[in-house]
N, C-alpha and C positions, 0 to 999 in steps of 0.2 A: 573484556570486550573493548573497553576504552583504550587499552594499550594497543590493540590491533589498529584502531582508527588513528591513533597518534603516530604509530610506526608507518602506516600507509601515507599519512600526511607528510612525514619527514622524508619518505622515499620519493614522493611525487611533488614536492613543493616547488620545483623548478619548471614544472609543466604549466603552460599558459592557461589551460582550462581550470586547473586548481587555483591559480592566482585569481582568475575571474570569479570563481565560486566564492572564494574568501572575500573578495571585494564586494560582491553582491550581498553576501550574508551580513557583513559588517554595515554596509550602507542601509540595508533593509532594517536591521536591528536599531540603528541610530534613528532612522526615520520614524519607526514605530514608537520608540521611546519619546522622541520629541513631539509626535502627534498626541500621545497620551498625556504628556505634561501640559501641552497647550490646550487640551480639551477638544481637539479636532477628531474627525473620523480617522481610524487607523490607516486607511488607504488614501488619505487626502493628498499626500505629497509623493506618491510612488512613481510619478512620471520621471523623477530624477533617476531612480533605480532602473527603470526601463531604458532611459537614455544611456545610462552607463553600460547596460548589457549590449545594446545595439552598437555603441561606439567601440567597445572592447572586442566584441565578436567580429565587427567589421574590420578592425585592425588585424585580427588573427586570420580572417579570410584573405585579406590583401597580402599578408605575409606569405600565405600558402600558395596563392594562385596568380597574383599580379606582381610582376617584378620590375616594372618601370616606375621610377619615382614620381614623374610628372603625372602619370595616370593614377597612382595612389593618392596624390595630393588633390587632383581634380575630383576623383570619386569621393574622397573624404569630405571635400567642400560641399559637393552636391547633397550627400547624405545629411551632413550637419545642418545645412541651410534648410532642407526640406523638413527635418525634425523640429528645428527651431521655429520655422514658419507655422507648422501645425500646432505646436505648443502655444505660440502667441495668438493664433486664431481661436484656439479653444479657451484661452484665458480672457480673450477680448482686449488684449493689450496692444494690438496693432492700431496705431493712431494715424500716422501719416508717413510720408516718405522717409522721415528721419528714423523711424522704427525699422524700416527696410534697410537703411544704410548701417545702422547699429547691428542689426541681425546679420548682415553680410560680414561685418567686421568680426563678430563673435564666431561666425562660421569659419572664417579664415583662421582664427586662432585655434579653434577645435580641430580643423584639418591639419594644422601644423603639429598639434599635440598627438593626433592619431598617427601622423607620419613618424613622430619620435617613438611612439609605442610600437609601431610596425617595425621600425629599424631595431629596436631593442629586442623584439621577439625573434629576429633573424639571427641574433648572436648565440 
């Protein structure tokens, strides 16, 4: 039975959905192990895994349906900025306008990273 799963994984390892599943499983396992070692709740840092799922599936969606680079970049920036803003409001770490500027800078970086992932998925 394990041979069948390994052969399926070898046959489908170039597909984006399999890559995303592997990344999510590894990120979830590492997060759970770190939470257990630190004595926190098992699901205390799972926002990173959710963020990873949204960003990777967003890249896959843009690769499939949106073909203009500037539109991909703008959409990636909006999604990253909204997710980071929601995360900062839930943590209570939005302090002043400097947090807003840093948040926008990180969103630009994440948008560029999403654009790179989108372009690599199209090859």
